[in-house]
N, C-alpha and C positions, 0 to 999 in steps of 0.2 A: 580422659574424657575432654580435658580441656585442650589438649593438642589437637583431638579430633575435630571439635567444635570451632577451633580457629580457622579451619578451613572452609570453603565455599562450594564444595562438590555436591553430588547427590547423595553421598553417604550421609553427612550430617541432616540433609532433609529428611531422609527416610526414618533415621533414629529419633529425630525430633517429632515426626508424626506419630511413631510408636509410643514415645515417652508421654505425648499429650493423650493418646487413646487409653495408655494404661491409668493415667490419673483421672481419666473420666469414665472409665469402664464401668465402675459400680453404678453410676447414674443412668448410663444406657441400658444397663440390664435391669435396674430397678429405680426408675425416674422417681425422684421425690415430690411429694404432694405440693401444689402451688398455694401458698397462704401469705396473705398480706399482714402487716402490723394491724392489730385490732384497733378500730376507731381512727385510723389515719388513712386518708386517701393519698395514692402516690401522686408524684409530679404528673402534670398533664399529659405530656407526651409519652410518659412511661406508662400511665395509665392506659393508653390505647393499646400498647404492646401487651400488657398483662391481661386485658380483657380479651384480646384476640386469641391469646394462647390459653385462656382458662379452659380447663378441661382436657387439656392435650399436654399432659406432663412431659411425654418423650419428645413432643416438638419443641418445648421449652429447653429441654437439654441440648437439642441439636442446634437451636438458635443461639444459645449461650456458648456452646462450643465453637461454632463458626465464627461469631463475633470475637471471642478471645484470639483465635487463630488470625483473624484479620488485623486486630491490635498488634500482635506479634510480627506479621508481615510488613505492616505499615512501619514499625519501629526499625526493621531491618533495611527497608527502602530509604527511611530517613537518613540513617547512618550512610547508606551508599551514594545518596544525593549530596550531603553535606560533608561526609568523611571526616567527623570529628573524632570517631575512632578509627585511626588511619590504617584500616584494614577490612577487607570484605569478610565479614564473619557472621554466622548465625547465632553467635553467643547472645546477643540481647534477647532474640526469640525464645531461647531455650531457657534463660533466667526469667524472663516475664511468665513463661507457662509454670515454672517451678513455684515462682513467688505467689502467683495468683492462686495456686493450689494449696497455700498455707492455711486458709480459712475455708475448709470445705463447705461449710454451711452457706457461704457467700458466694459459690462458684455459679449457681443455677439462677437465672433471672436477677442479676444484680444490677440495680440502675446505675451504678458507677462505671460498669463496663462500656456501655455505649458512650457515656460522658468521657471515660479515658480515651477512646478512639477520636472524639472531637477534640480533646485537649491536645493530644499528641500532634494531631493536624495543625492546631492552632500554633504550637511551639515550632513546627516546621516552617509555617508561614513567616513567624517572626524572624527566625534564623536567617531565612532566605532575604530578608530586608538589609543584611548587613552589606554596607559599602554600595548599596544602590543610590545612584545620584539624584539628587532633588528629593521632594516629597514623595514618600511611598503610602500606599494605602494597605500594605501587608497587615499593619496592626488593626486596621479596621476588620479585615478578614479573620484575624486571629481572635480579636474581641467578640465577633459575630460568632464563630465556632464555639468558643468557650462559654459564651453567654448562652447559646442554645444548648450546650451540654447541661446547663442549669435547669431546662425544662424536662430533662431526663432524671437528674439527680440534683437535689437542692445544694449539697455540698460543693458542687463544682462552681457555684457562684462565687465562692471565695478565691478562686483562681484567676478572676478578672484582674485582680491586683497583680498577677504575674504579667499581663500585657503591659501595664504601667512600668512595671520594673523592666520589662523587655525593651520598652522604648528609650528608658534611661541607660541600659547597658549596652544596647546594639547601636543606638544611634546618638548623634549630638543632642542635647535637649532642644526639643521643638515643640511649642504648644500646639501648633496644628496637628501634628501627628498624635499627640495625646488627646486633643479634643475629637479628631476623628476616630480614635480608638474607643472613647466614651461614647460616642454615637453607635458604633458598631455593637457596643455591649447592650445599649438600650434598645436598639432595633427589633431584635426578636421578641422581647417582651412587649413592646408596643404593637407589633403585628399580632401577636397571639391574644393579647387583650382585645384588640379591634375584632379579630376573628370570633373570639369568645362572645362578644357582645353582639356582633351581626347575627350569630347563628342562635341567639336567644338565651344564651347562658348568664347567670347571675354573677356579676363582676365581685361582689361581696364574698360569694362562695369561694370563687377562683382565689381571691386574696387570702382568704382563711386557710385554704389548702395550702398555698404556698408558705405562708407563716407557720404553720404547723410542721411542714417539712424542713424548714429552715432552723426552727428554734426548739421545738418541743423535744424532750428527752424520750429515748427509745429504750427498749429492753436491751440489756448487755448479753452477749453470749456466754455459754458455759466455758470458762477458762480451765480446762483440764491440765493435768500435769504433762502429759505428752506434748500439748500445744505449746505450753510454756516452755519447755525444753526445746522444742522446733523453733519457736521465736528466738530464743538465745543463741542457737546454732545459725540461725539467719543472721542475727547480729554480729556474730563472730565472722561471717563471710562479708558483711557489708563495711564493717569498721575499718579493716586492713585496706579495703577499696578507697573509702574515704580518706584515710591518712595518706595513701599513695597519691591520690587525686590533688590534695592540698600541696603536697610536696613537688610534684611534677607539673603542676598547673603553669608555673612561670616559663615552662620550656615549650609549651603548646603553641600552635599558631594561634593567632588572634581570634579567629572565629571559633575555633575549637574551644579555646578558653572561655569565651562568652557563652558558648552553648552549655558547657558544664556549670558556669555560674547560674545559669537559668535552672539547671537540674537541682543544684544545691538550694535554690530559693524555692522551687517546688517541693522538695522534701520538707523544708522549714515550714511552708503554708499547710502542706498536709498535717504535719504533726501538730501545728498550733490549732488548726480546725478541730482535730480530733481531741485535743486536750482541753480547748475552751468552748466549743460549741456542743451542747447536749445532743443535738439531733445527728451528729456525725459519729458513726459507728465503724466497726471493722470492715464494712463495705467500701471504705475508702481506700482500703490496701490495693484495689484494683487500679487506682490512680498512682498511689504512693509507689507501686511496684515498678512503674515506668522509668523514673529517674534512678531508683535502684538498681534496676536491671542494666541500664546503660552505664552507670558508675562501675558496677562489679564486672561487667563485659570489658570495659576498658582496662581494668586492673588484671583480669585473667588472661587477657589477649596479650600482654606484655609483662606478665609476672616474672620476675627474676627467681624467686624461690617457688618454683612450679609445684614441687612435692607439698609443700604446706598449703598452697591453693588448692590442689587437687583433694587433699584429706579433708579440707573444710567443706568443698563442694559435695564430696561424697557423704560427709556426714549430714549435710542437709537433705540430701536425696534419700538416705536411709531414715532419717527421722520422719520425713514425709510419708514414707511407707509404714513405719511404726505407728504414726498418728492415725493413719486410715485403718490399720489393722486393730489397734488397741487404744481408742480414743479415752483413755481413763484420766 
């Protein structure tokens, strides 16, 4: 399977589509009911989407499925444009689709999914700023995108820190670019508050909704034994990729090395938010899966011990199937 997805022909695209449809098949056949967390209003932009899809569970499944595919396609295009994994491959898309399916209860109408799309677009803008002469506004764009993601999913707000880290990693320290990035992070919220006020909304209600989504604890999911085993197997796939990345990074081209440094920071921020912020739950996996998929893809694409990597990847696929059939 790894050799097959290392390529970039029509075959991997067809199999990728079939794999995605297989993982989502049960939701197309029997769409889950649309429920919100009791007593907690969603973030404002996400609330517009959920209200529009209320009463149309199949349409919600289609919307989520298409959005996930768009994230996977953008990831492939990101690598093709920047070439930090020095091969044209659909492996990042395959791994993102598999990783996103680890928590099946968070697959349909996950607010972190549109946030993930905006975050990967923001990282793309940041990496594109490398070696741009003079002051660049790429970090303004990146902060604008990631901050807007927070209007869909409150947990995305913590990734604004990633923009500041990106300025320090990709550029020589420049207070003007940091200031511009902070302005880009504030702009979506200023505009949204202004629109909310002009349209007659109560600013205190909006602030309370945002505060609840940022800090209030939410109900945890049911951690079944099959899910725990699946997470262990997923970790067994990620750990060798991380060790390989740390070992091989000094040999990478500078832009590739800095891109993977951003991915490592993204993983650290995701884990820290999950552990320290009560409002962040398993839905954050939609964002965490982006750097994890890229790092694993880089490992699989150039793995020396291909048999070991192939076994680990197949174990994850098999556990995904078992977890769906017997979620005990």
